[in-house]
N, C-alpha and C positions, 0 to 999 in steps of 0.2 A: 539289575544288580547282580553282582557275583561275589560270593564270599571267597576270599583268597587265603586267609589264615586267621587263626585265633591264638592269642597269646595268653597263657594261663600262669598264675602264680598263687602262692599262699594257700595251698590246699594239700593237707596231709604231707606226703613226702615231697611234694612240689614246693620248694622254697623259693628258688629263683625262677624267673620267667622261662617257660618252655613254649615253643612255637609249633603248632600243628597246622600244616598247610593242606589246602584242598585243590586237587587237580580236576579239571573238567573231564567228565566221562570216566573217571577212575575212582576207586574207593581209597580211603585213607587207612593205611595198614601200619600197625605198631608191632615191632618184634623186639624181644629182649628176654633176659633171663627171668626166672621166677623171683619175685621180690624187687624187681627193678622199678616198679611203679606204674606199669601199664594200666592196671585196673583203676588206679587213682586218676590217671589222665582221662579214661573213659567216663568215670563217675563225674568228673568236673565238667566235661563236655555235655553230659546228660543233664546236669543241674542247670547249666547255662541255657540249653535248648528248652527244657521244661519251663524255666522261668519266663522265657519269651513266648511260650505257647499258652501259658496260663495267664488270664487277665489279672490275677492278683500277684503274679510273680512267684518267687520261691523264697521262703523265709526260714529255711532250715538253719540249724545252729551253726554248722560248719559250711562256709561258702567260699568259693574261689574268687579271686580278683581276676578280671579278664579284660581284654580288648579285642574286638572283632574288626578285621580289616576288610573293607568292602569296596569293590570297584564299581562306580556308577557308570551306567550306559548313557549314551546321548539322549535317549528317550527319557530316562530318569531325570536328567537335568532340565530338559525342555519342559517337562510337566510342571515342575515347581518354579523354575527360573527361565522362562522362554527367551529373555533378553541376554542371557549369558552365553558367550561363545564356548562351545564344548572343547575341552582339552583333556584327552584321556590321561595324560601324564599328571594332571593336577586333580583329577576327579576320583581320588581315593579318599574315603572317609574312615575314621576310626570311631567305632561305636562302643559304648560301654555303659555300665550302670553307675550312677552317682549315689544311689541309695542302698537300702539293706535288703531289697527284694530280688536282686540279680537281674532285674528287667531293664533292658536298654532304655535309657531316657536322655542320653547325652551323646552328641556327635562332635567330632573334632575334624576340621578341615579348613585350612586358611582360605582356599579358593571358594568353597561352597558357603561357608559361614559368613565370610565377608560380603558375599553377594546377597545373602539373606538380610544382613544388616543394612545394606544399601537400599534393598527393596523396602524395608520398614521405614527408612529415612525418607524415601520418595513418597510413601503413603502419608507421612506426617506433613510433608510439603503440600500434598494435595488437600489434606484436611485444612491447612492454613488458607489455601486458595478458596476452599469451600466456605470457610468463615467469612472471607471478604465478599463472596458472591451472595451469601445469606444476608450480610449487612446491607448490601445494595438492594436486595429483595425487600427487606424490611422498610427501607425508606419509601418504597412504593406502597407498601401496606399501610403505613402511617396516614397516608392521604385519606384513607377510607376507614381508619381504625375505629372500632367500637368493640365493646366486650362481647357482643354476640349473644349474651344471655338475657339482656333486657330489650324488650321490643321498643324500637323508636316509634314516635307517633306516626311519622310518615317516612317511608323509604321506597326507592324505586329500583332497587337492585338486590340480587342475591349473590353471595360469595360461594363459589363451588370449587372443589378440588379437581384434580385430573381425572378422577373416576366419576365425576358428575355429582358427588355428594356435597350437601350443604356443609359448610365449615365456617370458621371465624378466624379473626386475626390472632387471638390468643393461642388457639390450638396450633396453628401453623408455626408461630414463633417458638412455642414450647417444644414442639417436635424437632425443629431445626437445632435449637440450642442443646437439647438432650443428645441428639445424634452426634454432634460435633464433640461434645464433652466426652461421650462414650468412646468415640474413636481415639481421642488423645489418651484417655486412661488405659485403654487396651494396648495401644502402641507402647506406652510406658512400661506396662507389664511385660510385653514382648522383649523390650530392650533389656530388662532386668534379668532375663533368662541367660544372658551371656555371662553373667557373673564376673564382669570385668576382665574376661578372657576373650580377646577378639577372635580367637580361632575355634572356640568351643561354644556350643549351644545346648542348653537344657530344655527339654520338652515339658510343657506344663499343660494342664487341662483347662486353664482359665483364659485362653487366648482367643476368645470368640467375640466378634462384633455382631450385635443384633441389629438388623436393618429395620428398625421401627420407623424410620423416616423414609417414606415412599420415594422410589426412584423419580417419579414424575410428581413433584410436590408443588408445582406451579398452581396459582389460582387463576380464576377467570370470573369476571363480572358479567352478570346477565341482567338485562332490563326486565323489570316486572311492574305491572300496573299497580299503583298504590291502592290500598284498600281504604277508601274514604267513605264516610257516611254521606248520605244525600245532602244534609245541611252543610257538611264541610265542602262538598263539591261546588257550592254556591260561592264560597269565599276563597278557595285555594285554586290557583292556576298553576299548572305544571308544564314546563317547557320540555316536552318529551324529546324533541329533536336535539336540544342542547345536552340533555342528560345522556342520551344514546351516544352522542358524539364524544362526550367525556369518557364514557365507559370504554368506547373503542380506543381512545387515546391511552387510557391507563393499561388496557390489555396489551397494546402494542409496546408501551414503555417497559412493561415487565417481561416481555417475551425473551429478550436477550439474557436477562438475569435467570429466568426459569430454565432456559436451554443450558446455561453455564452450570447451574446447580445439577441439572439432570446428567450432564456429561461427567461432572466430578464425582457424583455419587456412584454412577456406573463404573467409573474407573477405580474408585476406592473399593467397591464391591468385588470387582474382578481380581484385583491385587490381593486384598485381604483373604478372599476365599482360597486363592492359591497358597498363600502363606498358612492359613488356618488348616487346610488339608494336610499340610506338612507338619504343623506344630501341634495340632489338636490331638489330645489323648482321651477325649471324652467318649465313654463307652456308647452312650445312646446315640451320639452324633455319628459315630462310625457305623453303627447298625443301619442307619438311614442312608448311608452313602452307597452309590453304585460301585461295584467292584473296580471299575476303571478309575475311580477316584479315591481309592484307598489312600490313607494318609502316608506321607513319606516315612514317618516313624514306623508305621505298621509294616510297610515294605521292609524296612531294616530288620524289624523283629522277625518277620517271616523268613528272611534269608538265613537266619540262625536255625530255623526249623518250625514249620507250621504245626507239625506233630512229631513227637520224639518217642520212639520205642527202644527200650534198653533190654536186650536179651542177655541176662547174666547167667553165669554157670549154674546157679542154684535154681534157675527157672525151669529146669528139667525135672525137678523133684516130683511134682504132680501137675496134672492138667487143670483140675478143678479142686480148689481148696474149700473146706467147709468149716473148719474149726475156728478160724480167726477172721471175723467179718471185715475188719479194717484192712488187714493184709490181703484178704481175698478180693476186696473191692479194687485195690490198686495192682492186682497181679496181672501182668500182661500176658501170662500164659493162657488166659481166657480169650485170647485173640481168635481161637478157633470159632468160638461162638460169635464173637464180634464180626468176624469175616462173613459168617453165614447171615447174620442179621443185616449187615450193610449191603452185601452184594447179591443175596438170593431172596431173603425173606420179603414178602410183599404185603404182609398184614398191616392193617391200619394202626396197630399199636407198636410198630417198629421203633419209633423214636422213644416211646415210653419204656420199652424193653432195654434200649441202649442206655437210657439214663438210670435205670434201676440198678440197685446192688445185685450182683449175680447171685447172692444168697436168696434173693426174693424173686428171681427170675422164674416165670412159669410159662411154659409153652403148651399149646394144645396138642392133642394126640396127632393131629395132622401135621402140625409144625415139627414135632419130633420125627415123624416119618420122613418129611421133606428134608430135614437136617441129616438124617441117616443116608438118604439118597445122595445128597450133596457130598458127604464125606466119601462115599463109595465111588463117586464120579471123579474125585480129586485125590485119590490115593497117591502119595509121593512115588515117583517113578522108580527110585532105587529100592523101594520097599514093596513094590507091586507083586512080586512073586513069592513073598514070604507068608502071605495068608490069603484066605479066600475072600473075605468080606469084612465089613465093619458094622457093628450093631450099636444103636443108641438107646439108652433107657433113661426115663425120667423118674426119679425117686421122690422121696418126701420133700416138700417145699420147693419142688421144681428142680432139685439138684440133678444135673446131667451126668451120666456116666457113659464112657465110650469103651466098647469091647472089641477086641480083634478076634475074629473067628479063624483060628489056625487050621492049616490043612490037615492036621492030626485030628480035627474034630473038637479040640479043646477051645474054650472061650476064655480069653484073658483080658482083665481090665487093663486099659492103656497105662494106668498109673503103676501097674505091677510089671510092666515090660522093662526092657533094658534102658539104661540111661540114654544111650545113643538114639534109640527109637523115640523116646519121650522128647528128647531135645529136637529131633528132626520134625516131629509133628508140630511142636510149638513154633519152631522157626518157619516151617512151611506155611502155616496159616498167618503168622505175623507179617511175613513179606507180602502176602496177598492183600493186605488192607492199606499198604503204603501207596502214596501218590506223590506227584511232583512237589518238591519243596519240603517233604518230610525228611527226618533224619533217623537212621537205623544204626544203633550202636550194639555191637556184639562182643562179648568177652569170650575169646577163644572159640570161634564157631567150629562146629564139626570135629571137636577134639576127640570125640569118642566114636567117630565114624570111620568106615573103611575108606582107603584112598580114593576109590572110584566115586564114592559119595561126596568126599571132600572136593574133588574136581567139579562135581555137579553144583555144589554150593558156590564155588568160585564163579562159575558161569552165571549162576543166579545173581550174585552180588554185582558182577560186572554189568549185567542187563539192567539191574535196578538203577545203577548210576547213570546209564544212558537214558533212563526215563525221568531223570531229574531228582532222584532220591539221593541224599547224602549218606553214604555208607562209611562207617568207621568201625574197625575191628582190630583186635589183637590176635596173634597166632604164634604157634610154635611149629606149624606145619609147612613144609616146602610146597605142598599141593595147593596152598591158599595164597601164594605169592604171585601177583600178576606179572606178566612179562615186562611191563613198563615199571621200572624200579623207582621212578621219581615220586611215586606215591607212598614209598616205604619210609618209615621213621624208625631209627634205632633208639631204643629206650635203655638207659643205663642208670645204675645207682652209684653215686659218688659221695664223697664226704659232705658235699653241699646239697645233697638230696638228689631227686630224680632229674635227669637231663635227657633231652630229646635232640637228636641230630637227623635231619632229613637228607635223604640221598641226593635230592636235587641241589642242595646247597654244597654238596661235596662231589659233584658229578665227575670232575676231572680225576679226583682222588679215587673214586669208585672204578673208573675206567682203568686206572693203573692197578688197582687191587684185583680186578677181573683177570688181568694178565697173570697175576700171581697165584690166585687161588681158584680160578675157574669161574663158573657161572652160579655157584651156590651162594646165595645172598647171606645165609647164616654164617658161612665161613668168612665172608667179607665183613660181617658184623664183628666177628672175633678179631679180625685183623684191625679194624678201625678202633675197637675198644682198647686193644692191648698195645698197638704199635703206632697209631696215628693220633688219636684223640687224647692220649695221655701226655704227661710232661716228658721232655727229652730224657730226663734221668730214668723215669719208669720205662720208657721205650728201650733205652740202652740196657737196662737190667733184664727186661723180658727177652730181648734178642740174645744177650749173652747167655742167659739160662737155657734158651732153646739150642744154642750152639753146643753147650756143655752136655745137654741131654742127648743130642744127636751123636756127638763124639763118643759118648759112653756106649750107645747102642751099636755103633760101628767099630768100636774098639780102637779109635784113633787117639793117640796120646800127644802127638806133635801138632801144635796149633798152626804151624806153618803149612802143614799138609792140608789142613782145613782151609786156610787162606787161599792156597793154590787152587783147590777144588772149587771154591766158591767164586774166586776171582776178586778178592778184596785184599788190599794192602795190609800187611801184618800190623803196622803201626796204627792204622785206623781202627782195626779190630781191638787192639790192646787199649786204645783210648776210651772205649766204651765202658771199661771197668773202673774208670776214674770218675764215675758219676756222682758219688757222694759230695755234698756241699760242705763248705767250712762252717764254723760256728757263726761267723759274721754274715752268713748267707751267700757268700760269693762261691761260684762254681769252681771246682778244681780246674786249674789252668790246663792240665793235661787232658781234660775231658773234651770229647768231640761227639756231638749228637749224630746218630746214624741217619744217613740220607734215605729218602724213599727208595732210591735205586738199590742201595746196599741192603735195605730191608727186604726188597723184592728178591735179591740174590740169595739171601739167607733162607727165606721161606721156600723158594724153589728147591734149594739144596736139601732142606730138611724134609720136604714133601716126598723126595725120592726114596727116603728110607722106609 
């Protein structure tokens, strides 16, 4: 599965849908002015990711509405629907939450969902055939029927099941009837999950068929010597040969029915298991499944993020909080300790420590010493020459403090160092606990760092994406823009709220803008915002104002001279000033919208000043 984009709406400044696209092996980058809504986009993505990471979802008061677009691979389709011919163009699904917890529980796909419906219909047909086979089976059982609970005076046979266990007619019939009834009830529930929408399917936790009816449910008669008293033996004669012949005859007559039942149960089991692995959301069942057989829904949820870390601007305040337990518990800045516990610590209590509130975390003296050694071995490269070493101290209730031993001999608590250094320490150790399928969201990374450190951060983030981590961040820094601009999103604030425009969707336009303003993507954003993405009237006004400002700087009073220098007809330039609309909403007939070519000419001319 591959996440291609997420559509978000109805969250803070995001009123209308905005689309965030994801490129393979590239981070997703947001650029825009302060107040444009970049942080709101990141918060929405974080809420969505955390909801699909947490078993209970996310029930925060303010929640975004979203749709995740996921491309299925051939393997994905074959696992759940082996009889479906894979078609890449048709195998995109739209996943979203139909409830209040933000957790994906519904998918939409004409191709995939209709195939699942057909699979369920096929199982219903098999269940009907099974009913017919069981009816035939019962006809054979009736020949020897008795309740099995009362001893007959004389009998010369035992009724055994496929496992060689003694059974009786009532038990066999009851199991068969219960199994068929259970199948049909479950299939009815499955069909209800479509909610009358043939292209959408809701996942529920109640779609499980229990196979209480053994796969090999056939019976077999065995001859047994009757238990007769001595005086009975004088008066009762038993034709053993005839009885054995009849038993052989009955066993032969039931073999076809038994084989048919065996085949149908196995087929139903295989098909329902395949569907159930896709539709099941039962927590206990998922725990028992081998990773190869993770449910389809779980795969969809994992594609949004197995784990989400959100490094906010305020995360650089302190490394270890003490005063607020709830905040402290959820503070990702404690990832320094988590990294150590997950990757280095070998104590038997590791899992216990990871589960514990960091306020109650207590390390042994040896563990503290090992933690200190770990930190010194992993000093961030850009900071390596700034101090001699790192010290770790465990205080009251296990609180950990990190100290930097400066070259001056001074020892400084990490919480008291510069904001840039605190941020980098937090970031450095957060990135080290990420693995494939995780999502890493950063609000303005490296904003307080030197350009060389910013370049190092960009290399780190690019490397993380190559390892399968989804990286999303906002920035104002040109040092954090990848060379591949298709991953960059322009975020702007309009009267309708936050809007997002992806470079990849305006590739031709960006190419033209590159010729105009050069390789600076932030200049291109300004061009796009002011001259391309706005209405024709606003574009004309902006261009006209730019011409007048440049005229004033150069002291040119005659507009014709400007037209000659730029290479634009005088009448065309004059028409841009007729942009106001009439009261009835009709555009001034003299107005002519500036073309991209003329915009390019004006910008090149103005840039020379």
